[in-house]
Structures are given as C-alpha cells and as structure tokens.
Backbone and ligand atoms as CSV (ligand in chain L), in Angstrom:
chain,resi,resn,atom,element,x,y,z
A,1,MET,N,N,17.138,4.709,-5.362
A,1,MET,CA,C,17.185,5.237,-3.953
A,1,MET,C,C,15.959,6.381,-3.729
A,2,CYS,N,N,15.683,6.307,-2.619
A,2,CYS,CA,C,14.384,7.203,-2.143
A,2,CYS,C,C,15.151,8.599,-2.183
A,3,ARG,N,N,14.359,9.464,-2.665
A,3,ARG,CA,C,14.782,11.051,-2.676
A,3,ARG,C,C,14.879,11.529,-1.224
A,4,ARG,N,N,13.929,10.906,-0.431
A,4,ARG,CA,C,13.651,11.549,1.187
A,4,ARG,C,C,14.469,10.853,2.349
A,5,ALA,N,N,14.672,9.648,2.095
A,5,ALA,CA,C,15.584,8.816,3.021
A,5,ALA,C,C,16.457,7.774,2.766
A,6,GLU,N,N,17.655,8.074,3.035
A,6,GLU,CA,C,18.754,7.054,2.820
A,6,GLU,C,C,18.578,5.641,3.230
A,7,SER,N,N,17.664,5.480,4.207
A,7,SER,CA,C,17.407,4.331,4.567
A,7,SER,C,C,16.478,3.398,3.981
A,8,CYS,N,N,15.873,3.810,2.858
A,8,CYS,CA,C,14.776,3.157,2.177
A,8,CYS,C,C,15.220,1.938,1.757
A,9,ARG,N,N,14.395,1.033,1.817
A,9,ARG,CA,C,14.573,-0.313,1.025
A,9,ARG,C,C,13.623,-0.590,-0.046
A,10,TYR,N,N,14.160,-1.607,-0.896
A,10,TYR,CA,C,13.119,-1.638,-2.314
A,10,TYR,C,C,12.807,-3.094,-2.509
A,11,PHE,N,N,11.834,-3.498,-2.246
A,11,PHE,CA,C,11.541,-4.962,-2.496
A,11,PHE,C,C,10.474,-4.919,-3.541
A,12,PRO,N,N,10.980,-5.097,-4.894
A,12,PRO,CA,C,9.865,-5.033,-5.986
A,12,PRO,C,C,8.696,-6.030,-5.875
A,13,GLU,N,N,7.717,-5.837,-6.512
A,13,GLU,CA,C,6.806,-7.153,-6.851
A,13,GLU,C,C,7.439,-7.817,-7.622
A,14,ASP,N,N,7.047,-9.061,-7.419
A,14,ASP,CA,C,7.567,-10.250,-8.237
A,14,ASP,C,C,6.980,-9.992,-9.792
A,15,PRO,N,N,8.260,-9.815,-10.774
A,15,PRO,CA,C,7.637,-9.458,-12.118
A,15,PRO,C,C,6.755,-10.565,-12.866
A,16,LEU,N,N,6.784,-11.782,-12.458
A,16,LEU,CA,C,5.874,-12.744,-12.966
A,16,LEU,C,C,4.354,-12.441,-12.485
A,17,SER,N,N,4.256,-12.114,-11.256
A,17,SER,CA,C,2.871,-11.757,-10.917
A,17,SER,C,C,2.459,-10.675,-11.304
A,18,HIS,N,N,3.047,-9.519,-11.796
A,18,HIS,CA,C,2.688,-8.214,-12.476
A,18,HIS,C,C,2.210,-8.749,-13.769
A,19,VAL,N,N,3.130,-9.581,-14.477
A,19,VAL,CA,C,2.449,-9.958,-15.964
A,19,VAL,C,C,1.371,-10.826,-15.925
A,20,GLN,N,N,1.265,-11.812,-14.921
A,20,GLN,CA,C,-0.001,-12.725,-15.143
A,20,GLN,C,C,-1.188,-11.690,-14.572
A,21,ARG,N,N,-0.918,-10.842,-13.809
A,21,ARG,CA,C,-2.217,-9.877,-13.484
A,21,ARG,C,C,-2.605,-9.096,-14.607
A,22,GLU,N,N,-1.573,-8.608,-15.337
A,22,GLU,CA,C,-2.053,-7.559,-16.401
A,22,GLU,C,C,-2.163,-8.320,-17.729
A,23,LEU,N,N,-1.797,-9.446,-18.094
A,23,LEU,CA,C,-1.698,-9.883,-19.374
A,23,LEU,C,C,-2.958,-9.997,-19.973
A,24,PRO,N,N,-4.062,-10.430,-19.372
A,24,PRO,CA,C,-5.274,-10.607,-20.115
A,24,PRO,C,C,-5.967,-9.245,-20.724
A,25,ARG,N,N,-5.414,-8.074,-20.127
A,25,ARG,CA,C,-5.810,-6.811,-20.829
A,25,ARG,C,C,-5.189,-6.708,-22.134
A,26,TYR,N,N,-4.138,-7.309,-22.619
A,26,TYR,CA,C,-3.600,-7.266,-23.836
A,26,TYR,C,C,-3.682,-8.296,-24.811
A,27,GLN,N,N,-4.159,-9.316,-24.243
A,27,GLN,CA,C,-4.079,-10.531,-25.162
A,27,GLN,C,C,-4.913,-10.578,-26.269
A,28,SER,N,N,-6.062,-9.817,-26.299
A,28,SER,CA,C,-6.816,-9.918,-27.547
A,28,SER,C,C,-6.226,-9.301,-28.898
A,29,SER,N,N,-5.417,-8.293,-28.489
A,29,SER,CA,C,-5.048,-7.641,-29.935
A,29,SER,C,C,-3.421,-7.773,-30.118
A,30,LEU,N,N,-2.728,-8.413,-29.043
A,30,LEU,CA,C,-1.237,-8.682,-29.564
A,30,LEU,C,C,-0.884,-10.115,-29.295
A,31,THR,N,N,0.363,-10.468,-29.788
A,31,THR,CA,C,0.590,-11.915,-29.431
A,31,THR,C,C,1.054,-11.899,-28.121
A,32,SER,N,N,1.205,-13.198,-27.600
A,32,SER,CA,C,1.582,-13.259,-26.154
A,32,SER,C,C,3.045,-12.757,-26.159
A,33,ALA,N,N,3.947,-12.986,-27.076
A,33,ALA,CA,C,5.246,-12.254,-26.797
A,33,ALA,C,C,5.201,-10.771,-26.672
A,34,GLU,N,N,4.444,-10.193,-27.643
A,34,GLU,CA,C,4.420,-8.652,-27.793
A,34,GLU,C,C,3.818,-8.244,-26.390
A,35,SER,N,N,2.803,-8.741,-25.878
A,35,SER,CA,C,2.277,-8.559,-24.429
A,35,SER,C,C,3.110,-8.611,-23.408
A,36,TYR,N,N,3.851,-9.541,-23.439
A,36,TYR,CA,C,4.907,-10.019,-22.367
A,36,TYR,C,C,5.941,-8.756,-22.365
A,37,ASN,N,N,6.457,-8.469,-23.669
A,37,ASN,CA,C,7.390,-7.261,-23.706
A,37,ASN,C,C,6.937,-6.053,-23.130
A,38,ILE,N,N,5.448,-5.632,-23.497
A,38,ILE,CA,C,5.008,-4.440,-23.123
A,38,ILE,C,C,4.956,-4.474,-21.632
A,39,LEU,N,N,4.460,-5.577,-21.052
A,39,LEU,CA,C,4.315,-5.481,-19.528
A,39,LEU,C,C,5.598,-5.449,-19.004
A,40,THR,N,N,6.683,-6.059,-19.285
A,40,THR,CA,C,7.866,-6.032,-18.739
A,40,THR,C,C,8.527,-4.547,-18.860
A,41,VAL,N,N,8.399,-3.590,-19.905
A,41,VAL,CA,C,8.802,-2.641,-19.893
A,41,VAL,C,C,8.048,-1.630,-18.865
A,42,GLN,N,N,6.650,-1.801,-18.855
A,42,GLN,CA,C,5.693,-1.127,-17.921
A,42,GLN,C,C,6.255,-1.419,-16.374
A,43,TYR,N,N,6.374,-2.498,-16.172
A,43,TYR,CA,C,6.752,-3.020,-14.797
A,43,TYR,C,C,8.001,-2.403,-14.392
A,44,LEU,N,N,9.119,-2.460,-15.425
A,44,LEU,CA,C,10.338,-1.729,-15.034
A,44,LEU,C,C,10.102,-0.082,-14.878
A,45,ASN,N,N,9.097,0.435,-15.451
A,45,ASN,CA,C,9.149,1.859,-15.464
A,45,ASN,C,C,8.087,2.242,-14.477
A,46,ARG,N,N,7.395,1.487,-13.618
A,46,ARG,CA,C,6.529,1.929,-12.720
A,46,ARG,C,C,7.301,3.066,-11.716
A,47,PRO,N,N,6.748,4.286,-11.498
A,47,PRO,CA,C,7.111,5.167,-10.607
A,47,PRO,C,C,7.195,4.672,-9.169
A,48,MET,N,N,8.321,5.039,-8.443
A,48,MET,CA,C,8.170,4.643,-6.904
A,48,MET,C,C,7.828,5.951,-6.208
A,49,THR,N,N,7.536,5.548,-4.785
A,49,THR,CA,C,7.092,6.540,-4.014
A,49,THR,C,C,7.659,6.098,-2.683
A,50,CYS,N,N,8.224,7.300,-1.958
A,50,CYS,CA,C,8.832,6.988,-0.753
A,50,CYS,C,C,7.840,7.143,0.410
A,51,VAL,N,N,7.583,6.232,1.457
A,51,VAL,CA,C,6.631,6.547,2.424
A,51,VAL,C,C,7.464,6.107,3.796
A,52,THR,N,N,6.892,6.546,5.094
A,52,THR,CA,C,7.508,6.234,6.031
A,52,THR,C,C,6.523,5.460,6.970
A,53,PHE,N,N,6.775,4.165,7.493
A,53,PHE,CA,C,5.680,3.636,8.459
A,53,PHE,C,C,6.225,3.930,9.642
A,54,ILE,N,N,5.430,4.042,10.713
A,54,ILE,CA,C,5.784,4.393,12.179
A,54,ILE,C,C,5.001,3.077,12.984
A,55,THR,N,N,5.933,2.304,13.468
A,55,THR,CA,C,5.164,1.110,14.235
A,55,THR,C,C,4.669,1.474,15.411
A,56,ILE,N,N,4.114,0.646,15.866
A,56,ILE,CA,C,3.346,0.971,17.349
A,56,ILE,C,C,4.266,1.169,18.410
A,57,ASP,N,N,5.632,0.751,18.289
A,57,ASP,CA,C,6.570,0.846,19.133
A,57,ASP,C,C,7.473,2.082,18.972
A,58,GLY,N,N,7.050,2.790,17.899
A,58,GLY,CA,C,7.647,4.123,17.554
A,58,GLY,C,C,8.834,4.009,16.513
A,59,ARG,N,N,9.069,2.829,15.998
A,59,ARG,CA,C,10.109,2.506,15.092
A,59,ARG,C,C,9.855,3.340,13.678
A,60,ARG,N,N,10.709,4.060,13.105
A,60,ARG,CA,C,10.501,4.525,11.715
A,60,ARG,C,C,10.938,3.618,10.579
A,61,MET,N,N,10.193,3.258,9.605
A,61,MET,CA,C,10.684,2.395,8.550
A,61,MET,C,C,10.310,3.054,7.310
A,62,ALA,N,N,11.414,3.951,6.632
A,62,ALA,CA,C,11.194,4.630,5.591
A,62,ALA,C,C,11.564,3.380,4.275
A,63,VAL,N,N,10.520,3.499,3.204
A,63,VAL,CA,C,10.382,2.308,2.404
A,63,VAL,C,C,9.975,3.035,0.957
A,64,GLN,N,N,10.702,2.472,-0.039
A,64,GLN,CA,C,10.290,2.843,-1.266
A,64,GLN,C,C,9.182,1.762,-2.016
A,65,VAL,N,N,8.023,2.262,-2.485
A,65,VAL,CA,C,7.285,1.379,-2.902
A,65,VAL,C,C,6.669,1.878,-4.259
A,66,GLN,N,N,6.176,0.654,-5.115
A,66,GLN,CA,C,5.676,1.059,-6.468
A,66,GLN,C,C,4.381,1.780,-6.244
A,67,SER,N,N,4.131,2.824,-7.067
A,67,SER,CA,C,2.985,3.504,-7.261
A,67,SER,C,C,1.798,2.591,-7.517
A,68,GLY,N,N,0.661,2.701,-6.934
A,68,GLY,CA,C,-0.520,1.738,-7.138
A,68,GLY,C,C,-0.598,0.854,-6.280
A,69,SER,N,N,0.426,0.438,-5.290
A,69,SER,CA,C,0.413,-0.502,-4.417
A,69,SER,C,C,-0.568,0.153,-3.354
A,70,THR,N,N,-1.199,-0.944,-2.546
A,70,THR,CA,C,-2.089,-0.417,-1.310
A,70,THR,C,C,-1.208,-0.316,-0.229
A,71,VAL,N,N,-1.343,0.439,0.893
A,71,VAL,CA,C,-0.436,0.494,2.014
A,71,VAL,C,C,-0.241,-0.966,2.696
A,72,LEU,N,N,-1.274,-1.854,2.674
A,72,LEU,CA,C,-1.073,-3.018,3.030
A,72,LEU,C,C,0.000,-3.983,2.389
A,73,GLU,N,N,-0.071,-3.795,0.922
A,73,GLU,CA,C,0.773,-4.576,0.054
A,73,GLU,C,C,2.193,-3.970,0.254
A,74,ALA,N,N,2.293,-2.648,0.384
A,74,ALA,CA,C,3.709,-1.821,0.858
A,74,ALA,C,C,4.259,-2.362,2.059
A,75,ALA,N,N,3.396,-2.631,2.980
A,75,ALA,CA,C,3.972,-3.144,4.570
A,75,ALA,C,C,4.444,-4.545,4.227
A,76,HIS,N,N,3.606,-5.151,3.710
A,76,HIS,CA,C,4.145,-6.584,3.680
A,76,HIS,C,C,5.423,-7.090,2.918
A,77,ALA,N,N,5.487,-6.157,1.682
A,77,ALA,CA,C,6.588,-6.150,0.707
A,77,ALA,C,C,7.791,-5.727,1.665
A,78,ASN,N,N,7.739,-4.966,2.586
A,78,ASN,CA,C,8.820,-4.235,3.422
A,78,ASN,C,C,9.066,-4.742,4.798
A,79,ASP,N,N,8.460,-5.819,5.180
A,79,ASP,CA,C,8.357,-6.616,6.373
A,79,ASP,C,C,8.103,-5.514,7.485
A,80,VAL,N,N,6.982,-4.592,7.292
A,80,VAL,CA,C,6.377,-3.669,8.306
A,80,VAL,C,C,5.477,-4.664,8.876
A,81,PRO,N,N,5.474,-4.660,10.402
A,81,PRO,CA,C,4.560,-5.540,11.055
A,81,PRO,C,C,2.988,-5.031,11.147
A,82,MET,N,N,2.319,-5.215,9.864
A,82,MET,CA,C,0.978,-4.857,9.934
A,82,MET,C,C,0.432,-6.389,9.595
A,83,LEU,N,N,-0.720,-6.528,10.331
A,83,LEU,CA,C,-1.261,-7.878,10.222
A,83,LEU,C,C,-2.106,-8.046,8.936
A,84,GLY,N,N,-3.106,-7.275,8.587
A,84,GLY,CA,C,-4.047,-7.342,7.368
A,84,GLY,C,C,-4.318,-8.720,7.276
A,85,THR,N,N,-5.063,-9.246,8.395
A,85,THR,CA,C,-5.646,-10.786,8.289
A,85,THR,C,C,-6.410,-11.293,7.284
A,86,CYS,N,N,-7.361,-10.389,6.950
A,86,CYS,CA,C,-8.388,-10.936,5.668
A,86,CYS,C,C,-7.874,-10.560,4.392
A,87,GLY,N,N,-6.535,-9.997,4.405
A,87,GLY,CA,C,-5.980,-9.848,3.004
A,87,GLY,C,C,-6.622,-8.817,2.031
A,88,GLY,N,N,-7.257,-7.921,2.804
A,88,GLY,CA,C,-8.188,-6.888,2.016
A,88,GLY,C,C,-9.680,-6.993,1.745
A,89,SER,N,N,-10.192,-7.994,2.451
A,89,SER,CA,C,-11.380,-8.359,2.019
A,89,SER,C,C,-12.336,-7.332,3.036
A,90,LEU,N,N,-11.971,-6.295,3.631
A,90,LEU,CA,C,-12.620,-5.544,4.505
A,90,LEU,C,C,-13.583,-6.156,5.745
A,91,VAL,N,N,-12.835,-7.130,6.339
A,91,VAL,CA,C,-13.667,-7.923,7.310
A,91,VAL,C,C,-12.782,-7.680,8.814
A,92,CYS,N,N,-11.629,-7.492,8.633
A,92,CYS,CA,C,-10.817,-7.746,10.167
A,92,CYS,C,C,-10.228,-6.248,10.652
A,93,GLY,N,N,-10.044,-5.511,9.708
A,93,GLY,CA,C,-9.602,-4.079,10.421
A,93,GLY,C,C,-8.121,-3.933,11.001
A,94,THR,N,N,-7.384,-5.226,10.717
A,94,THR,CA,C,-6.079,-5.384,11.412
A,94,THR,C,C,-5.382,-4.687,10.537
A,95,CYS,N,N,-5.602,-3.880,9.585
A,95,CYS,CA,C,-4.786,-3.120,8.660
A,95,CYS,C,C,-4.826,-1.464,8.993
A,96,HIS,N,N,-5.415,-1.369,9.966
A,96,HIS,CA,C,-5.924,0.060,10.332
A,96,HIS,C,C,-4.598,1.011,10.702
A,97,VAL,N,N,-4.400,1.952,10.017
A,97,VAL,CA,C,-3.434,3.014,10.099
A,97,VAL,C,C,-4.032,4.271,10.287
A,98,LYS,N,N,-2.927,5.161,10.631
A,98,LYS,CA,C,-3.389,6.718,10.838
A,98,LYS,C,C,-2.443,7.483,9.914
A,99,ILE,N,N,-3.173,8.314,9.075
A,99,ILE,CA,C,-2.483,9.195,8.091
A,99,ILE,C,C,-3.020,10.618,8.412
A,100,GLY,N,N,-2.074,11.519,8.553
A,100,GLY,CA,C,-2.362,12.853,8.924
A,100,GLY,C,C,-3.482,13.455,7.704
A,101,ALA,N,N,-3.880,14.667,8.218
A,101,ALA,CA,C,-4.914,15.398,7.485
A,101,ALA,C,C,-4.537,15.801,6.124
A,102,ASP,N,N,-3.228,16.204,5.972
A,102,ASP,CA,C,-2.744,16.889,4.677
A,102,ASP,C,C,-2.861,15.571,3.842
A,103,ALA,N,N,-2.324,14.408,4.073
A,103,ALA,CA,C,-2.287,13.533,3.198
A,103,ALA,C,C,-3.371,12.723,2.912
A,104,ARG,N,N,-4.301,12.854,3.901
A,104,ARG,CA,C,-5.668,12.080,3.625
A,104,ARG,C,C,-6.511,13.017,2.645
A,105,ALA,N,N,-6.173,14.298,2.568
A,105,ALA,CA,C,-6.807,15.103,1.686
A,105,ALA,C,C,-6.679,14.682,0.115
A,106,GLN,N,N,-5.417,14.032,0.096
A,106,GLN,CA,C,-5.069,13.566,-1.406
A,106,GLN,C,C,-5.735,12.341,-1.688
A,107,LEU,N,N,-6.421,11.666,-0.553
A,107,LEU,CA,C,-6.895,10.207,-1.081
A,107,LEU,C,C,-8.213,10.124,-1.333
A,108,THR,N,N,-8.566,9.058,-2.185
A,108,THR,CA,C,-9.846,8.930,-2.222
A,108,THR,C,C,-10.708,8.519,-0.890
A,109,PRO,N,N,-11.800,9.404,-0.719
A,109,PRO,CA,C,-12.450,9.097,0.474
A,109,PRO,C,C,-12.789,7.538,0.762
A,110,PRO,N,N,-12.768,7.202,2.023
A,110,PRO,CA,C,-13.143,5.943,2.354
A,110,PRO,C,C,-14.591,5.422,1.782
A,111,SER,N,N,-14.698,4.273,1.467
A,111,SER,CA,C,-16.076,3.819,0.996
A,111,SER,C,C,-16.788,3.512,2.197
A,112,GLU,N,N,-18.374,3.315,1.937
A,112,GLU,CA,C,-19.067,2.924,2.979
A,112,GLU,C,C,-18.650,1.711,3.794
A,113,ASP,N,N,-18.256,0.624,2.797
A,113,ASP,CA,C,-17.603,-0.624,3.377
A,113,ASP,C,C,-16.666,-0.515,4.485
A,114,GLU,N,N,-15.596,0.490,3.952
A,114,GLU,CA,C,-14.552,0.691,4.691
A,114,GLU,C,C,-14.800,1.498,6.077
A,115,GLU,N,N,-15.666,2.329,6.041
A,115,GLU,CA,C,-16.162,3.002,7.245
A,115,GLU,C,C,-16.916,1.893,8.087
A,116,ASP,N,N,-17.744,1.135,7.668
A,116,ASP,CA,C,-18.327,0.134,8.500
A,116,ASP,C,C,-17.284,-0.890,9.227
A,117,THR,N,N,-16.188,-1.099,8.400
A,117,THR,CA,C,-15.370,-2.000,9.201
A,117,THR,C,C,-14.551,-1.250,10.180
A,118,LEU,N,N,-13.996,-0.042,9.797
A,118,LEU,CA,C,-13.638,1.152,10.903
A,118,LEU,C,C,-14.194,1.168,12.232
A,119,ASP,N,N,-15.441,1.290,11.811
A,119,ASP,CA,C,-16.575,1.499,13.112
A,119,ASP,C,C,-16.220,0.302,14.109
A,120,LEU,N,N,-15.711,-0.899,13.545
A,120,LEU,CA,C,-15.417,-1.786,14.659
A,120,LEU,C,C,-13.864,-2.055,14.963
A,121,ALA,N,N,-13.106,-1.261,14.438
A,121,ALA,CA,C,-11.794,-1.321,14.778
A,121,ALA,C,C,-11.395,-0.649,15.967
A,122,PHE,N,N,-10.087,-0.859,16.651
A,122,PHE,CA,C,-9.844,-0.511,17.935
A,122,PHE,C,C,-9.063,0.983,17.632
A,123,GLY,N,N,-9.551,1.987,18.625
A,123,GLY,CA,C,-8.728,3.194,18.720
A,123,GLY,C,C,-8.901,4.199,17.436
A,124,VAL,N,N,-10.059,4.169,16.824
A,124,VAL,CA,C,-10.317,4.887,15.747
A,124,VAL,C,C,-10.349,6.648,15.901
A,125,CYS,N,N,-9.779,7.185,15.082
A,125,CYS,CA,C,-9.899,8.709,15.084
A,125,CYS,C,C,-10.158,9.063,13.650
A,126,SER,N,N,-9.993,10.505,13.705
A,126,SER,CA,C,-10.447,11.198,12.260
A,126,SER,C,C,-9.243,10.750,11.130
A,127,ASP,N,N,-8.165,10.378,11.636
A,127,ASP,CA,C,-7.039,9.991,10.791
A,127,ASP,C,C,-7.061,8.614,10.375
A,128,SER,N,N,-7.905,7.964,10.829
A,128,SER,CA,C,-7.908,6.462,10.762
A,128,SER,C,C,-8.227,6.117,9.178
A,129,ARG,N,N,-7.724,5.206,8.644
A,129,ARG,CA,C,-7.859,4.352,7.336
A,129,ARG,C,C,-7.584,3.158,7.392
A,130,LEU,N,N,-8.124,2.241,6.496
A,130,LEU,CA,C,-7.692,0.879,6.371
A,130,LEU,C,C,-6.626,0.902,5.285
A,131,GLY,N,N,-5.365,0.347,5.906
A,131,GLY,CA,C,-4.345,0.091,4.721
A,131,GLY,C,C,-4.681,-0.823,3.432
A,132,CYS,N,N,-5.711,-1.599,3.655
A,132,CYS,CA,C,-5.829,-2.265,2.300
A,132,CYS,C,C,-6.454,-1.561,1.461
A,133,GLN,N,N,-7.154,-0.324,1.759
A,133,GLN,CA,C,-7.998,0.392,0.822
A,133,GLN,C,C,-7.366,1.521,0.130
A,134,VAL,N,N,-6.231,2.131,0.765
A,134,VAL,CA,C,-5.568,3.111,0.600
A,134,VAL,C,C,-4.417,2.924,-0.540
A,135,LYS,N,N,-4.499,3.499,-1.676
A,135,LYS,CA,C,-3.568,3.264,-2.722
A,135,LYS,C,C,-2.280,4.178,-2.698
A,136,ILE,N,N,-1.177,4.023,-2.768
A,136,ILE,CA,C,-0.079,4.859,-2.493
A,136,ILE,C,C,0.336,5.262,-4.111
A,137,ASP,N,N,0.417,6.665,-4.158
A,137,ASP,CA,C,0.805,7.390,-5.530
A,137,ASP,C,C,1.887,8.397,-5.302
A,138,ASP,N,N,2.278,9.219,-6.080
A,138,ASP,CA,C,3.388,10.259,-5.933
A,138,ASP,C,C,2.652,11.345,-5.093
A,139,ALA,N,N,1.326,11.421,-5.155
A,139,ALA,CA,C,0.904,12.656,-4.253
A,139,ALA,C,C,0.980,12.352,-2.832
A,140,LEU,N,N,1.553,11.040,-2.559
A,140,LEU,CA,C,1.776,10.491,-0.898
A,140,LEU,C,C,3.303,10.678,-1.054
A,141,GLU,N,N,4.043,11.156,-1.669
A,141,GLU,CA,C,5.436,11.201,-1.451
A,141,GLU,C,C,5.792,11.588,-0.155
A,142,GLY,N,N,6.666,10.879,0.528
A,142,GLY,CA,C,6.887,11.566,2.021
A,142,GLY,C,C,6.051,11.285,3.276
A,143,VAL,N,N,5.016,10.656,2.862
A,143,VAL,CA,C,3.829,10.588,3.945
A,143,VAL,C,C,4.348,9.645,5.075
A,144,GLU,N,N,3.851,10.136,6.180
A,144,GLU,CA,C,4.062,9.119,7.333
A,144,GLU,C,C,2.772,8.430,7.695
A,145,ILE,N,N,3.031,7.086,7.840
A,145,ILE,CA,C,1.738,6.087,8.035
A,145,ILE,C,C,1.881,5.448,9.290
A,146,ARG,N,N,1.154,5.746,10.352
A,146,ARG,CA,C,1.299,5.093,11.609
A,146,ARG,C,C,0.349,3.852,11.769
A,147,LEU,N,N,0.895,2.881,12.287
A,147,LEU,CA,C,0.175,1.798,12.585
A,147,LEU,C,C,-0.496,1.810,13.548
A,148,ALA,N,N,-1.920,1.368,13.860
A,148,ALA,CA,C,-2.734,1.562,15.046
A,148,ALA,C,C,-2.708,0.245,15.630
A,149,PRO,N,N,-2.786,0.272,16.876
A,149,PRO,CA,C,-2.957,-0.916,17.633
A,149,PRO,C,C,-4.180,-1.582,17.291
A,150,THR,N,N,-4.224,-3.063,17.218
A,150,THR,CA,C,-5.494,-3.595,16.981
A,150,THR,C,C,-5.637,-4.587,18.122
A,151,MET,N,N,-6.689,-5.214,18.083
A,151,MET,CA,C,-7.177,-6.083,19.337
A,151,MET,C,C,-6.059,-7.109,19.510
A,152,GLN,N,N,-5.643,-7.708,18.194
A,152,GLN,CA,C,-4.510,-8.704,18.038
A,152,GLN,C,C,-3.161,-8.265,18.437
A,153,SER,N,N,-2.846,-6.884,18.308
A,153,SER,CA,C,-1.247,-6.482,18.557
A,153,SER,C,C,-1.349,-5.741,19.967
A,154,GLY,N,N,-2.499,-5.665,20.528
A,154,GLY,CA,C,-2.361,-5.148,22.042
A,154,GLY,C,C,-2.960,-3.649,21.817
L,1,LIG,S1,S,-6.781,-6.515,5.867
L,1,LIG,FE1,FE,-8.726,-6.887,6.729
L,1,LIG,S2,S,-9.772,-5.075,6.698
L,1,LIG,FE2,FE,-8.000,-4.522,5.530
C-alpha cells in the first residue's frame, strides 16, 4: 500500500513480460531455469514509488508504480487518461506532462530529441516534460504529475 495516499492502486507489470525482456541478459551464464528464478525474485522485489497524476479536469489519481517505469507506462498501467500515441518514439508529444521544479531537479535533463518534440507540443512551459522519457524512481516519491492539454485532448 502506498505510504502517502490510501487511494493508491497497484497494477503490476505482467510478470511474463518482465522475464521476457530481461532474460537475454542472463542466458549466457545460467540455465534457463536459473535465469527464470532470478528474474522472478527481481520482479517481486522491485521497489514501488507513489506518484499522483492530476488530470486535465483536475482529478487526482494517486498510484503506486514500479521504479524504472516511465511516466507514460505508469499512466497506462493505471488507467490515467494520457494518450502517448507514438508509444514513446518522440514524435507525437501527446504524453506532455508538467512536473514542478523540485521534482524536475531530480530528473535526467531532457535530451535534444525530447526538446525538439516539446517545441511542437501545445502549452509548453518550463515545467514541461514528455512522459515517455521520464523514468520514475524513489527520488520522485510523492511527486505530482499534471497532464497537459494536447491538440487531441483539447
Ligand atoms: S508518447 Fe509520443 S512523444 Fe511521448
């Protein structure tokens, strides 16, 4: 249960997807069964971080997400209405979010490609980031992430 909000919901990543994604890293030195066991334990022990999404109409959605997830993945896993039309390919800008200065200071700065895509997004300000490029970890515990209007959402 989230330490900060009782209304947190938790929808974990599909365990099979996690194992399939990570398995190639281990297969050279371990048997498949050993690799699978290690990855299952890793999956079950992934730290969780609580963040609050604020939708365009002001609804607050406190969710608990696995560290290492992007903001876009966390939104989609928790039914937060974020478009993310290109799935993280940095071409659509529909994952535009606003994150306050204190939390932004904890983040890896935006890449040139992210800035180029943000230049074309709607209503950009100094708090703007692309949700598909921001990874959530425990440094962001309790952060508020505001969804920004896009051309598609109005
Ligand atoms: S999902 Fe398209 S730019 Fe982030």
